[in-house]
PAZA-784102 format. One record per residue (C-alpha): z, x, y; residue in one letter. Coordinates in steps of 0.05 Angstrom, whole numbers, padded with zeros to 5 digits, always signed. Each point is the difference from the previous one (the first is absolute). Layout:
ZXYA ...
% end
This chain:
+00375-00094-00068X +00049-00050+00030X +00031+00023+00065X +00075+00019-00008X +00049-00048+00032X +00033+00058+00038X -00065+00020+00033X +00029-00001+00070X +00055+00049-00020X -00051+00045-00033X -00041+00003+00064X +00062+00011+00043X +00021+00058-00045X -00068+00033+00006X -00001-00012+00074X +00068+00031+00012X -00017+00062-00041X -00065+00010+00039X +00033-00009+00068X +00054+00049-00019X -00052+00051-00020X -00037-00010+00065X +00063+00011+00040X +00019+00061-00040X -00067+00032+00010X +00000+00061+00046X -00046-00039+00045X +00055-00050+00016X +00059+00048+00009X +00000-00004+00076X -00006-00076+00002X +00055-00047+00019X +00006-00067-00034X -00026-00031+00064X -00065+00037-00012X -00012-00040-00064X -00025-00060+00040X -00053+00044+00031X -00025+00027-00066X -00050-00048-00032X +00017+00020-00072X +00075-00010+00004X -00009-00060+00046X -00045-00035-00051X +00052+00012-00055X +00054-00030+00045X -00042-00061+00012X -00011-00007-00075X +00074+00007-00014X +00015-00056+00050X -00054-00043-00031X +00027+00009-00071X +00071-00017+00023X -00026-00065+00029X -00034-00027-00063X +00027-00024-00066X -00061+00014-00044X -00054+00052+00003X -00054-00054-00004X +00018-00018+00071X -00027+00067+00024X -00073+00020+00002X -00017+00060-00045X -00029+00035+00060X +00065-00005+00038X +00037+00031-00059X -00050+00055-00014X -00021+00015+00072X +00055+00049+00019X -00007+00039-00065X -00075+00003+00009X +00008+00026+00071X +00041+00058-00027X -00055+00015-00050X -00053-00002+00055X +00041+00039+00050X -00021+00072+00011X +00069+00017+00027X +00039-00008-00064X +00012+00055-00051X -00024-00001-00071X +00067-00019-00032X +00009-00059+00047X -00071-00024-00014X +00015+00008-00073X +00061-00044+00006X -00042-00054+00035X -00052+00005-00055X +00055-00007-00053X +00025-00062+00035X -00070-00031+00002X -00010+00017-00074X +00066-00035-00016X -00019-00062+00041X -00067-00005-00036X +00033+00010-00068X +00050-00055+00014X -00054-00049+00020X +00020-00007+00073X -00073-00017+00017X -00012-00068-00031X -00075-00010-00012X +00008-00074+00016X +00025+00015+00070X -00049-00013+00057X +00010+00068+00030X +00001+00038-00066X -00072+00023+00007X +00013+00031+00069X +00065+00031-00025X -00031+00035-00061X -00058+00023+00044X +00049+00029+00050X +00035+00037-00055X -00066+00028-00026X -00021+00021+00070X +00066+00034+00016X +00006+00038-00066X -00072+00024-00002X +00009+00024+00072X +00070+00029-00007X +00020+00052+00052X +00059+00046-00002X +00025+00066+00025X -00002+00051-00056X +00058+00042-00021X -00024+00043-00058X -00056-00008-00052X +00046-00021-00056X +00034-00054+00042X -00066-00024+00026X -00025-00008-00071X +00060-00045-00014X -00023-00045+00056X -00071-00001-00029X +00030-00017-00068X +00036-00059+00031X -00064-00022+00033X -00033-00001-00068X +00058-00041-00027X -00008-00052+00055X -00075-00004-00008X +00007-00010-00074X +00055-00053+00007X -00039-00036+00054X -00062-00008-00043X +00037-00018-00065X +00047-00053+00029X -00018-00073+00006X -00011+00007+00075X -00051+00054-00013X -00053-00052-00015X +00000-00016+00075X -00026+00068+00020X -00070+00002+00028X -00057+00038-00032X +00003+00051+00057X +00074+00012-00010X -00007+00010-00074X -00055+00051+00012X +00044+00036+00051X +00058+00002-00049X -00044+00028-00055X -00032+00051+00046X +00068+00024+00024X +00022+00012-00072X -00065+00036-00016X +00009+00048+00058X +00069+00019-00022X -00025+00007-00072X -00056+00048+00020X +00039+00043+00050X +00008+00062-00041X +00052+00032+00046X +00050-00054-00016X +00045+00009-00060X -00025-00019-00068X +00057-00050-00007X -00023-00039+00062X -00073+00002-00020X +00016-00024-00070X +00044-00055+00030X -00059-00022+00042X -00044+00001-00062X +00048-00045-00039X +00006-00046+00061X -00075-00006+00002X -00002-00017-00074X +00050-00056+00009X -00038-00027+00060X -00067+00003-00035X +00030-00035-00060X +00027-00058+00041X -00065-00008+00039X -00044-00003-00062X +00048-00043-00038X -00010-00052+00055X -00075-00004-00012X +00006-00068-00035X +00024-00030+00066X -00057+00027+00043X -00066-00031+00019X -00066+00033+00018X -00028-00024+00066X -00064+00027+00031X +00029-00011+00070X +00048+00059-00003X -00056+00050-00014X -00015+00000+00075X +00069+00027+00017X +00004+00052-00055X -00010+00058+00048X +00070-00012+00026X +00027+00019-00068X -00038+00065-00010X +00044+00053-00031X -00014+00074+00009X +00010+00054-00051X -00022+00055+00049X +00061-00009+00043X +00042+00028-00056X -00039+00061-00019X +00045+00060+00012X -00059+00048-00002X -00044-00037+00049X -00012+00042+00062X +00002-00027+00070X -00067+00017+00031X +00011-00037+00064X +00062+00009+00043X +00015-00031+00067X +00059+00011+00045X +00035-00048+00046X +00041+00023+00058X +00076-00002-00004X +00035-00053+00040X +00054+00018+00049X +00069-00016-00025X +00061-00022+00038X +00063+00040-00008X +00061-00040-00018X +00066+00019+00031X +00065-00001-00037X -00027+00026-00066X +00047+00041-00043X -00011+00073+00007X -00043+00028-00055X -00018-00069-00026X -00044-00028+00054X +00023-00071-00014X -00043-00052+00033X +00003-00074+00010X -00058-00036-00033X -00011-00045+00059X +00007+00052+00055X -00069+00031-00006X -00064-00037-00012X -00045+00060-00002X +00042+00048-00041X -00028+00029-00064X +00039-00049-00040X -00035-00056+00036X -00070+00028+00003X -00024-00044-00057X +00005-00060+00046X -00025+00021+00069X -00016-00051+00053X -00072-00026+00004X -00047+00049+00032X +00043+00061-00013X -00013+00010-00074X -00036+00065+00012X +00064+00030+00028X +00038-00007-00065X +00017+00070-00024X +00050-00007-00057X -00056-00019-00047X -00022+00073+00001X +00054+00010-00052X -00039-00043-00049X -00070+00000-00027X -00018-00063+00036X +00028-00042+00056X +00015-00073-00006X -00042-00051+00037X +00022-00015+00070X +00038-00062-00019X +00018+00023-00070X +00076-00005+00000X +00014-00046+00058X +00066-00038-00012X -00011-00070-00025X +00006-00052+00055X +00070-00027+00011X +00032+00051-00046X -00031-00034-00062X +00022-00069+00022X -00072-00025+00006X -00021-00009-00073X -00073-00004+00020X +00000+00065+00039X -00059+00045-00014X +00016+00055-00049X -00029+00064+00027X -00016+00060-00043X +00002+00075+00009X -00040+00051-00039X +00039+00054-00034X +00050+00014-00054X +00042+00058+00025X +00072+00022+00008X +00023+00050+00051X +00069+00025-00016X +00044+00039+00048X +00005+00073-00018X +00049+00022+00054X +00008+00000+00074X -00065-00012+00036X -00041+00007-00063X -00042-00052-00035X -00024+00004-00072X -00063-00034-00025X +00001-00003-00075X -00052-00052-00017X -00062+00016+00040X -00044-00005-00062X +00015-00073-00009X -00061-00016+00041X -00040+00063-00012X -00069-00033+00003X +00015-00052+00052X -00039+00033+00056X -00064+00005-00039X +00005-00071-00026X +00011-00031+00067X -00053+00042+00035X -00049-00033-00047X +00032-00069+00013X -00006+00010+00076X +00073+00010+00014X -00016+00004+00073X -00005-00076+00000X +00075-00003-00004X +00020+00004+00073X +00040+00058+00024X +00005+00036-00067X -00007+00075-00008X +00001+00040-00063X +00039+00064-00007X +00024+00040-00058X +00005+00069-00030X -00053+00026-00045X +00047+00011-00056X -00046-00018-00057X +00059-00035-00031X +00038+00065-00011X +00068+00021+00028X -00021+00033+00066X -00018+00051+00027X -00002+00061+00042X -00007+00031+00068X -00066-00035+00010X +00038-00065+00008X +00048+00024+00054X -00029-00043+00054X -00013-00061-00043X +00049-00041+00041X -00015+00002+00074X +00057+00029+00038X +00040+00026-00058X -00007+00057-00050X +00002-00007-00075X +00040+00040-00051X -00001-00003-00075X +00064-00009-00041X -00011-00003-00074X -00057-00049-00012X +00009-00044+00061X -00019+00008+00073X +00053+00001+00054X -00023-00019+00069X +00047+00023+00055X +00010-00050+00056X -00011+00018+00072X +00032-00043+00055X -00048+00027+00052X -00057-00030-00039X +00031-00069-00007X +00054+00007-00052X +00072-00021+00013X +00048+00058+00006X +00033+00009-00067X -00042-00056-00030X +00001+00007-00075X -00033-00064-00021X -00070-00024-00013X -00024-00067-00027X -00014-00009-00074X -00053-00050-00021X -00021-00030-00066X -00065-00039+00007X -00071-00005-00025X -00061-00001+00044X -00020-00057+00046X -00065-00034+00015X -00011-00034+00067X -00002-00075+00001X +00048-00016-00057X +00059-00046+00008X +00033+00032-00060X -00045+00059-00010X -00002+00050-00057X -00058+00046+00002X +00014+00040-00062X -00067+00034-00002X -00045+00028-00054X -00029+00071+00001X -00051+00009+00054X -00051+00032-00047X -00002-00061-00045X -00041-00059+00021X +00048-00056-00015X -00010-00074+00013X +00069-00028+00004X -00026-00069-00009X -00032+00007-00066X -00034+00063-00024X +00015+00073+00007X -00062+00042-00003X +00002+00052-00054X -00054+00052-00013X -00057-00035-00032X +00015-00070+00024X -00041-00035+00051X +00053-00038+00039X +00004+00002+00075X +00060+00011+00043X +00024-00066+00026X +00038-00061-00021X -00004-00017-00074X -00074+00007-00009X -00016-00011-00073X -00050+00045-00032X -00056-00024-00044X +00031-00038-00057X +00067+00032+00014X +00047-00057+00017X -00004-00075-00004X +00030-00046+00052X +00076-00002+00005X +00032-00029-00062X +00034-00068+00003X +00073-00007+00014X +00046+00026-00053X +00064-00014+00037X +00056-00043-00027X +00046-00046+00038X +00059+00010-00046X +00051+00055+00010X -00017+00067-00030X +00049+00050-00029X -00024+00071-00006X +00021+00048-00056X +00058+00024+00042X +00029-00070+00004X -00018-00011+00073X -00019-00072+00013X -00057-00013+00050X -00003-00070+00029X -00058-00024+00042X +00021-00030+00067X -00045-00043+00043X +00011+00020+00072X -00033-00016+00065X -00058+00037+00031X +00040+00058+00026X -00033+00067+00013X +00031+00039-00059X -00035-00017-00066X +00036+00021-00064X -00034+00055-00038X -00048-00015-00056X -00062+00028-00033X -00026+00039+00061X +00056+00052-00001X -00003+00004-00076X -00074+00013+00003X +00008+00053+00054X +00055+00034-00040X -00044-00002-00062X -00058+00031+00038X +00045+00053+00030X +00027+00019-00069X -00071+00008-00025X -00018+00044+00059X +00058+00045-00018X -00029+00011-00070X -00068+00022+00026X -00006+00073-00021X -00063+00009+00043X +00043-00009+00062X +00026+00069+00017X +00058-00029+00039X +00029-00028-00065X +00047+00052-00029X +00021-00001-00073X +00066-00032+00022X -00036-00056+00035X -00048-00012-00058X +00057-00002-00050X +00039-00047+00045X -00060-00046+00006X -00008-00001-00076X +00073-00015-00011X -00001-00058+00048X -00066-00027-00029X +00036+00001-00067X +00054-00044+00030X -00051-00048+00029X -00032-00010-00068X +00066-00006-00035X +00024-00053+00048X -00064-00039+00016X -00052+00017-00052X -00009-00072-00024X -00009-00026+00071X -00040+00054+00037X -00066-00022-00031X +00009-00070+00030X -00013+00029+00069X -00071+00022+00012X +00019+00045+00058X +00047+00040-00045X -00047-00001-00059X -00056+00027+00043X +00042+00061+00017X +00016+00011-00073X -00072-00003-00023X -00023+00052+00050X +00051+00045+00034X +00056-00001-00051X -00043+00013-00062X -00041+00052+00034X +00060+00040+00024X +00032-00005-00068X -00062+00026-00034X -00004+00059+00048X +00073+00016-00017X -00019+00005-00073X -00035+00064+00019X +00064+00029+00029X +00028+00062-00032X +00071-00020+00021X +00032-00031-00061X +00048-00044+00039X -00056-00033+00040X -00043-00007-00062X +00056-00033-00039X +00018-00046+00058X -00073-00022+00008X -00005-00014-00075X +00062-00043+00005X -00028-00041+00057X -00066-00008-00037X +00035-00027-00061X +00037-00053+00040X -00063-00017+00037X -00045-00011-00060X +00053-00034-00041X +00004-00058+00049X -00065+00001+00041X -00054+00022-00047X -00032-00069+00008X -00025+00023+00068X -00011+00074-00016X -00050+00002-00057X -00040+00060+00022X +00060+00035+00030X +00034-00003-00068X -00063+00027-00033X -00002+00058+00049X +00075+00013-00010X -00006+00004-00076X -00061+00045+00005X +00038+00046+00046X +00057+00004-00049X -00049+00015-00055X -00031+00056+00042X +00070+00029+00011X +00016-00001-00074X -00064+00034-00023X -00006+00048+00058X +00004+00074-00013X +00012+00017+00073X +00059+00046+00013X +00018-00043+00060X +00022-00056-00046X +00066+00018-00031X +00025-00019-00069X +00052-00046+00032X -00055-00039+00037X -00037-00012-00065X +00066-00022-00031X +00014-00049+00056X -00072-00027-00003X +00006-00012-00075X +00068-00033+00008X -00028-00047+00053X -00056-00020-00048X +00052-00015-00053X +00037-00045+00049X -00064-00035+00020X -00020-00014-00072X +00068-00031-00012X -00011-00053+00054X -00010-00065-00038X -00073-00021+00001X -00026+00061+00036X -00032+00031-00062X -00041-00063-00012X -00017-00004+00073X -00027+00071+00001X -00045-00018-00059X -00023-00066+00030X -00011+00021+00072X -00030+00069-00010X -00026+00010-00071X -00031-00069+00002X -00029+00007+00070X -00072+00022+00007X +00007+00050+00056X +00071+00025-00011X +00020+00058-00044X +00025-00013-00071X +00069+00017+00026X +00042-00022-00060X -00044+00032-00052X -00006+00065+00039X +00075+00002+00012X +00016-00009-00074X -00048+00057-00019X +00030+00045+00052X +00071-00014-00023X -00019+00013-00073X -00033+00066+00018X +00059+00020+00043X +00050-00015-00056X -00030+00057-00042X +00042+00062+00012X -00037+00066+00004X +00059+00048+00001X +00064-00037-00012X +00022-00071+00013X +00019-00013+00073X +00023-00059+00040X -00071-00017+00023X -00022-00008-00072X +00058-00047-00015X -00012-00040+00063X -00073-00009-00020X +00024-00025-00067X +00050-00046+00034X -00056-00029+00041X -00041-00015-00062X +00061-00029-00034X +00015-00044+00061X -00066-00037-00015X +00016-00003-00074X +00071-00025+00014X -00026-00056+00044X -00051-00024-00051X +00050+00006-00057X +00052-00042+00037X -00052-00054+00012X -00017+00000-00074X +00073-00004-00019X +00009-00058+00047X -00059-00037-00030X +00026+00012-00071X +00070-00024+00018X -00030-00064+00028X -00032-00016-00067X -00072+00023+00005X -00028+00047-00051X -00043+00063+00003X -00068-00006+00031X +00020-00048+00056X -00060-00015+00043X -00003+00011+00074X +00008-00074+00016X +00067-00005-00035X +00024+00066+00028X -00020-00020+00070X +00037-00066-00007X +00062+00035-00024X -00002+00053+00054X -00011-00053+00053X +00062-00036-00023X +00038+00065+00009X -00026+00006+00071X +00026-00067+00023X +00043+00034+00052X -00050+00048+00030X +00040+00009+00063X +00061+00028-00033X +00015+00070-00026X +00034+00002-00067X +00039+00056-00031X -00037+00053-00040X +00002-00002-00074X +00025+00062-00035X -00069+00020-00023X -00028-00003+00070X +00052+00047+00028X -00031+00068+00011X +00043+00052-00034X -00010+00069-00029X +00038-00021-00063X -00039-00028-00058X -00012-00074-00003X +00045-00036-00050X -00024-00007-00070X -00004-00067-00035X +00063+00016-00039X +00063+00039+00003X -00023+00055-00047X -00056+00049+00014X -00067-00024-00023X +00021-00067-00030X -00027-00065+00024X +00039-00061+00017X -00018-00059-00044X -00035-00057+00034X +00058-00048-00007X +00049+00049+00029X -00047+00013+00057X -00004-00073+00016X +00075-00008-00003X +00010+00058+00046X -00051-00026+00048X +00033-00069+00002X +00067+00032+00013X -00024+00043+00058X -00048-00051+00030X +00056-00032+00039X +00022+00067+00028X -00066+00025+00027X -00073-00019-00010X -00041+00040-00050X -00062-00006+00044X +00005+00007+00075X -00049-00046+00036X -00050+00022+00052X +00032-00009+00068X -00067-00015+00033X -00029-00070+00002X -00050-00007-00056X -00071-00009+00024X -00032-00067-00012X -00067+00024-00025X +00007+00052-00055X -00064+00016-00038X -00001-00010-00075X -00002+00058-00049X -00074-00010-00016X -00017+00001+00074X +00037+00066+00008X -00037+00029-00060X -00066-00019+00033X +00021+00032+00066X +00020+00064-00035X -00067+00004-00035X -00036-00013+00065X +00042+00054+00032X -00023+00051-00051X -00072-00017+00014X +00012+00005+00075X +00033+00067-00009X -00059+00027-00038X -00048-00031+00050X +00038+00033+00057X -00005+00069-00032X -00075-00009-00010X -00009-00026+00071X +00034+00062+00028X -00049+00043-00040X -00061-00042+00019X +00005-00070+00030X -00059-00028-00038X +00031+00019-00067X +00066-00034+00017X -00035-00064+00023X -00044-00001-00062X +00061+00009-00045X +00037-00058+00033X -00063-00043-00007X -00005+00018-00073X +00071-00024-00013X -00010-00064+00040X +00046+00017+00058X -00058+00000+00050X -00056-00050-00002X -00073+00017-00016X -00035+00001+00048X +00054+00026+00045X +00039-00048+00044X +00013+00038+00066X +00067-00036+00010X +00025+00023-00068X -00020+00071+00013X +00034-00001+00069X +00063-00027-00031X +00000+00055-00052X -00011+00053+00054X +00053-00024+00049X +00055-00017-00050X -00007+00061-00044X +00036+00054+00039X -00015+00052-00054X -00074+00004+00018X -00027+00063+00032X -00014-00013+00074X -00059+00047-00001X -00033-00037-00058X +00012-00066+00035X -00037+00027+00061X -00060+00022-00041X -00002-00066-00037X +00001-00047+00060X -00047+00044+00041X -00055-00004-00052X -00056-00044+00026X -00008-00034-00067X +00072-00025+00007X -00011-00031+00069X +00028-00069-00021X +00063+00035-00022X +00006+00038+00066X -00008-00066+00039X +00053-00034-00043X +00045+00061+00007X -00004-00001+00076X +00012-00075+00003X +00066+00011-00037X +00027+00033+00063X +00030-00041+00056X -00021+00032+00065X +00019-00059+00043X +00026+00021+00069X -00002+00074-00020X -00030+00055+00043X -00060+00034-00031X +00033+00068-00011X +00060-00033-00033X -00047-00040-00045X -00034+00065-00020X +00067+00030-00018X +00015-00059-00045X -00068+00005-00034X +00001+00076-00010X +00069-00002-00032X -00031-00038-00059X -00055+00050-00017X -00026+00068+00019X -00060-00003+00047X -00058+00041-00028X -00022+00059+00042X -00075-00015+00005X -00021-00029+00067X -00047-00054-00030X +00055-00025-00046X +00049-00002+00058X -00049-00040+00042X -00013-00048-00058X +00074-00015-00008X +00013-00005+00075X -00057-00049+00009X +00032-00049-00048X +00069+00014+00029X -00024-00013+00071X -00032-00065-00019X +00063-00025-00035X +00047+00025+00055X -00044-00031+00054X +00004-00069-00033X +00075+00005-00016X +00019+00017+00072X -00038-00057+00030X -00060+00041+00022X +00038+00037+00054X -00060+00046+00012X -00070-00020+00019X -00027+00011-00070X +00015+00033-00067X -00041+00061+00020X +00049+00014+00056X +00057-00002-00051X -00038+00047-00046X -00013+00050+00056X +00073+00000+00021X +00024+00006-00072X -00045+00060-00011X +00024+00030+00065X +00072-00007-00024X -00017+00037-00064X -00033+00056+00040X +00059+00002+00048X +00047+00008-00060X -00040+00059-00026X -00005+00031+00069X +00075-00004+00013X +00027+00020-00068X -00053+00039-00039X +00017+00074+00001X -00071+00024-00004X -00022-00047+00056X +00056+00026+00045X -00022+00072-00011X -00071-00015+00022X +00013-00048+00057X +00055-00020+00047X +00026-00069-00021X -00029-00055+00043X +00041-00032+00055X +00012-00073+00012X -00054-00001+00054X -00051+00031-00047X +00017-00050-00054X -00010-00058+00048X -00065+00032+00023X -00026+00003-00072X +00007-00076-00008X -00022-00018+00070X -00049-00058+00003X -00003-00014-00075X +00035-00067+00002X -00065-00040+00007X -00018+00042+00060X +00069-00005+00030X +00064+00040-00007X +00060-00011-00044X +00068-00015+00030X +00023+00067+00028X +00074-00012-00015X -00017-00014-00073X -00041+00064-00004X +00059+00039+00030X +00047-00030-00052X -00048+00017-00057X -00008+00072+00025X +00076+00010+00006X +00012-00031-00068X -00051+00044-00036X +00023+00063+00038X +00073-00013-00018X -00011-00018-00073X -00058+00020-00044X -00034-00051-00044X +00013+00029-00068X +00000-00021-00073X +00076+00000-00011X -00005-00002-00076X -00034+00068+00001X +00052+00031+00047X +00064+00034-00021X +00072-00002+00022X +00027-00052+00047X -00067-00029+00019X -00015-00019-00072X +00070-00025-00013X -00003-00044+00062X -00066-00030-00022X +00024-00012-00071X +00063-00033+00026X -00040-00046+00046X -00044-00019-00059X +00062-00015-00041X +00027-00047+00053X -00068-00034+00005X -00003-00011-00075X +00071-00026+00000X -00019-00053+00052X -00054-00028-00045X +00004-00040-00064X +00002+00067-00037X +00070+00009+00026X +00028-00060-00038X +00056+00020-00047X +00015-00042-00061X +00070-00009-00027X +00010-00020-00072X +00059-00021-00043X +00037+00052-00040X -00033+00010-00068X -00070-00023+00017X -00058+00041-00029X +00049+00043-00039X -00050+00004-00058X -00053+00031+00046X +00051+00047+00030X +00025+00024-00067X -00072+00012-00023X -00007+00049+00057X +00067+00033-00003X +00016+00008-00074X -00047+00059-00012X +00026+00045+00057X +00072-00021-00015X -00002+00014-00075X -00034+00067+00013X +00054+00020+00049X +00056-00025-00045X -00027+00039-00059X -00006+00064+00039X +00070-00005+00031X +00031-00020-00067X -00033+00060-00034X +00017+00052+00053X +00070-00021+00021X +00064+00019-00034X +00046-00039+00047X +00031-00059-00036X -00003-00047+00059X -00074+00013+00011X -00015-00009-00074X +00037-00066-00001X -00038-00023+00062X -00066+00016-00034X +00021-00037-00064X +00020-00060+00043X -00068+00002+00032X -00034+00001-00069X +00040-00061-00021X -00017-00039+00062X -00074+00016-00007X +00005-00024-00072X +00035-00064+00021X -00054-00016+00052X -00058+00016-00047X +00032-00044-00053X +00010-00056+00050X -00073+00001+00020X -00026+00014-00071X -00032+00066+00020X -00006+00032-00069X -00037+00061+00024X +00056+00018+00048X +00053-00011-00053X -00038+00042-00050X -00006+00056+00051X +00075-00001+00012X +00016+00002-00074X -00048+00057-00013X +00030+00040+00058X +00072-00011-00024X -00019+00018-00072X -00025+00067+00024X +00068+00015+00032X +00035-00013-00066X -00030+00067-00026X -00008-00034-00067X -00076-00004+00004X -00010+00073+00017X +00052+00030-00044X -00028+00054-00045X +00067+00015-00032X +00016-00017-00071X +00037-00064-00016X +00065+00039-00006X -00005+00027+00072X -00017-00066+00033X +00073-00024+00000X +00022+00065+00034X -00055-00001+00053X +00006-00074+00013X +00075+00001+00002X +00003+00056+00052X -00049-00036+00047X +00036-00057+00036X -00063-00016+00040X -00039-00011-00065X +00055-00045-00026X +00000-00041+00064X -00075-00007-00005X +00005-00024-00072X +00053-00051+00016X -00040-00025+00058X -00066-00007-00036X +00030-00034-00061X +00038-00048+00045X -00063-00018+00037X -00038-00010-00065X +00056-00044-00026X +00003-00043+00062X -00075-00005+00017X -00034+00016-00065X -00043-00063+00005X -00045+00033+00053X -00001+00069-00031X -00069+00019-00025X -00024+00073-00005X +00071+00025+00010X +00021-00021-00070X -00033+00061-00029X +00043+00047+00041X +00063-00038-00016X -00014+00001-00074X -00014+00075+00003X +00069+00010+00031X +00032-00043-00053X -00034+00039-00055X +00025+00066+00029X +00070-00028+00002X -00008-00024-00071X -00022+00070-00024X +00060+00030+00035X +00046-00051-00032X +00024-00024+00068X -00011-00074-00012X +00057-00045-00023X +00014+00002-00074X -00026-00070-00012X -00069+00020+00024X -00006+00066-00039X 
% end
């Protein structure tokens, strides 16, 4: 926005109003005008007024000089809430009017100063309602600051602080719902602008090192988190100020350096004496709110941070009210883990409120030197001058700030929950993943190197019309924000949706889902370009969403479904197995008989499947990537069968039955539209795949654009439109073509696939061969699970395994086929006659630079170790030999590796076997070391290594995860899913709209016609009947297009039955009465005769039924006179 020409007068007006308010405050009643020069706040405004009077244009004044006095009021702990609110309103106006020009040299420092002051606002409270007004204005300033052009100059740390401040307000349940909802909407606007800027950002591996500075914490906002550790710091002595008004205790802000209002900034070495912080959950760091050098004149002054969001309003003479102690409820626990003692001079104090409005007699001595009394739902702390309070003092500082980490120039330690191992640089450990805490340590096959630059030099305008222009500045300390803060925000939102984290309340989970929805709406097409963001989606985000599908809370379930839809619509290219798991979970929900799953959840699950099937190209992709993949489930075929079965009503027709029918018709609609498009463009029935592919590819010329939906692809409970205006009549071909030509310019009949079409798409005959091979593999797998030799022999018989056996082929079959029984694999490879296969199987593992117990874990995850000692020894001998060679012969010989491996197995049994524990006391570390003493070629193993092995086995049993239950099994299956996704198996093919439609229709027509027939027969609702008839017509059109006479005959025979003419036992005189009273029979007759008239050239066996109907009509004299 262009700065107004009367900018100087706007600033002068705001300045005068604020000075007037300061002078009218009860704290200034006893002052003379001569005292103004001694007060830093009024004095700074006077200097600004003189400066503005001396210039002709605002560009002659530095933004810091203009904003400085207003920011000092916001920072001041001596001003009341209304005055702070006025200053915040002024700052918001200045930002809205564009007073900070991004091209100005000092603009970066100015916007940083604004961010620092607003996120650390201090004010004297008046009452809860007025204080909430101030917090509302803080939200407005934070939002305006991030959304204006100057907002691009904020640093990553400042953006994280801004977001964290809003989150804390949003999750403080004792604030009003209006304020919390305002914070929520503010967060949505901020998230939208951040993710809409993704096209401008670049991914650089260098910033991973500094990611810990951006760590955001959810635990600091948990209102139910109890303080387990409390410390107290002594109260400072406070100087009494003379001349205060009676009953008001007015003080001069510069007259006492160690008063409670100044305790947040004690001199060095005296931090421990600060006592006012006892009114808050946590104290600020020793230098947290030190005034900026030179009253903000030095634009490079270090911006210091404090640690809490709190307001402390005045509740009357000598009373202080703390209304927001729960804003940092878990701060003590978090920082105890992060070694908070490293921050010099800091002490932690706070009431054990558990996030609830306090309290009782047990808290009377919570504040040293003063009793506590409860009024309503807030705690009043009575001041005591003998213990260091000013007589009549009725003020206490109010702070708004996130946590701080030592050593940051512009810090923002917005931390994650302490019970979650989170690597802020790259991966956040979730149960079942094998990442380590640290800086962006990729797990096996989890994340490739940082993606290349995707930034653009041109200006970027976000959906809100805000233009972002890149500016090349010097090498100053502040660096404008970019991908680091976006990634940290993304990670933080995912952590909020983790239902396994007990600190996450339903409100927090729902908020996280809502904001994740915004991220995908704003940046879905760009997120996948950044590997650091994509990695989080593949693991943490999908896993949390799938856990939420088990929630019995309908709002969370529906929100998770919504996020999943957006996710898989745009990023299924990278989420092949996640999409498979998602659809299987939806199928389980639909067919489940569990009372925990409500009817509404089944309804939502079915509706989401309908939406997914309407995504252009997705139906074909399901068939191509799953049904035509050797080791994936036949997802499309199974889904169609389920929907057909679920469309059959048992006792009445409900919404779930209609949704199942809609899902089937969504597939039919898509295929029929493609056929219509081909016919309109001049090709006849029976078009081969080559021509269809060419046509569909031409439609997908603009794969990066989203086009409007056609009418037939719009999900709707109303019946799909017929081919003509009257019920049951078909539009003639010429009329159809004319209508298509008229509407083609308005909207496309076929929406293209938004995804980029894959370069290598297999031909139809290749897919047919794969499907046949898959059937053989499926049967071979079942036989293998019964008896391995039978399965292997069956595969050899059908030519899928060589004769004699090639060990490498067998190993590939064992390792890639995740449906094989682990126990049967163990028996097969442990057989001595299969020794070559065991050797090849072991060589397929990479044990390079892996400790022997960790290598055993990897091996024993792949099969169940038999229980016989000779068999175990046989397997461990080959394992030890391979491990010894892979690790560079770290031991003296392979025998030493075998002995230690066997000792590890025995240690595992000793520590975790229930029967062994009953008979003997589990061995100690010393006993374990003694057992393997002198077996390393006569010498000893490294003692530290043995200690690590002992601790690892004692802490975590070596188990077969696939045979476990609950979270252990789920963690293992998720880890296997991620591993599969990192291999070539995880490749997802995108195809043009309309490709392989013939194959799809061959699979779907049977279930669809069966469902249509049942619904048509049982329903009496006109809309549902018309929908079924429309489905019949579309199936007939498709079958005629591809020349599928058997399908067309089946349709005709089914419709002839519904005419009741074939089964009528009445006399010829009664047929007109029965037929005339049955509108459904008339509709069926019109439909079947219309289809026969239009597509009679492919009708074969169906002619007999049609002629039988005509004969019945002839006997009843219902045919036209010319035919009788």
